[in-house]
C-alpha positions as CSV (number, residue, x, y, z in Angstrom):
1,M,6.3,-105.5,-28.5
2,A,2.7,-106.6,-29.2
3,T,1.7,-102.9,-29.0
4,Y,4.3,-101.9,-31.7
5,S,3.1,-104.7,-34.0
6,L,-0.5,-103.6,-33.5
7,A,0.3,-100.0,-34.2
8,N,2.4,-101.1,-37.2
9,E,-0.6,-103.2,-38.4
10,R,-2.9,-100.2,-38.1
11,L,-0.4,-97.9,-40.0
12,R,-0.2,-100.5,-42.8
13,A,-4.0,-100.7,-43.1
14,L,-4.2,-96.9,-43.3
15,E,-1.5,-96.9,-46.0
16,D,-3.5,-99.7,-47.9
17,I,-6.7,-97.5,-47.8
18,E,-4.6,-94.5,-49.0
19,R,-3.3,-96.5,-51.9
20,E,-6.9,-97.7,-52.8
21,I,-8.1,-94.1,-52.7
22,G,-5.4,-93.3,-55.1
23,A,-6.6,-96.2,-57.4
24,I,-10.1,-95.0,-57.0
25,L,-9.2,-91.5,-58.2
26,Q,-7.1,-92.9,-61.0
27,N,-10.1,-95.1,-62.1
28,A,-12.2,-92.0,-62.1
29,E,-9.9,-90.2,-64.3
30,L,-9.5,-93.2,-66.8
31,S,-13.5,-93.4,-67.0
32,K,-13.4,-89.8,-68.3
33,E,-11.1,-90.5,-71.2
34,K,-12.3,-93.9,-72.5
35,T,-15.7,-94.3,-74.3
36,N,-16.0,-98.0,-74.6
37,E,-19.2,-98.9,-72.8
38,R,-18.2,-102.3,-71.5
39,L,-14.9,-101.0,-70.2
40,L,-16.8,-98.1,-68.4
41,D,-19.1,-100.5,-66.8
42,R,-16.3,-102.6,-65.5
43,Q,-14.4,-99.5,-64.4
44,A,-17.6,-98.2,-62.6
45,A,-18.1,-101.6,-61.0
46,A,-14.5,-101.6,-59.7
47,F,-14.9,-97.9,-58.6
48,T,-17.9,-98.8,-56.6
49,A,-16.3,-101.9,-55.0
50,S,-13.3,-99.9,-54.1
51,V,-15.3,-97.0,-52.6
52,Q,-17.3,-99.5,-50.5
53,H,-14.2,-101.3,-49.3
54,V,-12.5,-97.9,-48.4
55,E,-15.7,-96.9,-46.5
56,A,-15.7,-100.2,-44.5
57,E,-11.9,-100.0,-43.7
58,L,-12.2,-96.2,-42.8
59,S,-15.2,-97.1,-40.5
60,A,-13.2,-99.8,-38.9
61,Q,-10.4,-97.6,-38.2
62,I,-12.6,-94.8,-36.8
63,R,-14.2,-97.3,-34.5
64,Y,-10.9,-98.4,-33.3
65,L,-9.7,-94.8,-32.7
66,T,-13.0,-93.9,-31.0
67,Q,-12.5,-96.8,-28.8
68,V,-8.9,-95.8,-27.9
69,A,-9.7,-92.2,-27.4
70,T,-12.5,-92.9,-24.9
71,G,-10.2,-94.9,-22.7
72,Q,-12.3,-98.0,-23.1
73,P,-10.1,-101.2,-22.8
74,H,-9.1,-102.5,-26.2
75,E,-6.8,-105.4,-27.4
76,G,-3.1,-104.4,-27.6
77,S,-3.3,-101.4,-25.3
78,S,-1.1,-101.1,-22.1
79,Y,-2.0,-97.5,-21.6
80,S,-4.4,-98.3,-18.7
81,S,-2.1,-100.6,-17.0
82,R,0.7,-98.1,-17.3
83,K,-1.5,-95.4,-16.0
84,D,-2.5,-97.5,-13.0
85,C,1.1,-98.3,-12.3
86,Q,2.1,-94.7,-12.4
87,M,-0.7,-93.7,-10.0
88,A,0.1,-96.6,-7.7
89,L,3.9,-95.4,-7.5
90,K,2.7,-91.6,-6.8
91,R,0.5,-93.0,-4.0
92,V,3.5,-94.9,-2.6
93,D,5.7,-91.9,-2.7
94,Y,3.0,-89.9,-1.0
95,A,2.5,-92.5,1.7
96,R,6.4,-92.6,2.1
97,L,6.4,-88.9,2.5
98,K,3.6,-88.8,5.1
99,L,5.3,-91.8,7.1
100,N,8.5,-89.8,7.2
101,E,6.6,-86.8,8.6
102,V,5.0,-89.0,11.2
103,A,8.4,-90.4,12.1
104,R,10.0,-86.9,12.4
105,T,6.9,-85.8,14.7
106,C,7.3,-88.9,16.9
107,E,11.1,-88.3,17.3
108,Q,10.5,-84.7,18.2
109,M,7.8,-85.7,20.8
110,L,10.3,-88.4,22.3
111,E,13.1,-85.8,22.5
112,N,11.0,-83.3,24.5
């Protein structure tokens, strides 16, 4: 359950970034239309702050995705544990198969 909430949180963060990019583009369009210098200064400051925030958030998302993609342990991931468990089960199956082969060989040797 914690993995889903972390994934949902990441998706919400990306959606927030997308909305902020939309607002940035809208502010850029409004700045073209209005000629009031004070209003333009405020819009330019808001635009700059929004761009910096988007850059910071996207950098954080990229760092997270880089960490996940390289297989390093990270908070909220169960991939490594699941993979270890799957590999252990495969080793158990292989050991069981080999033990059955040894048992058959022993039985054949005892019959002869």
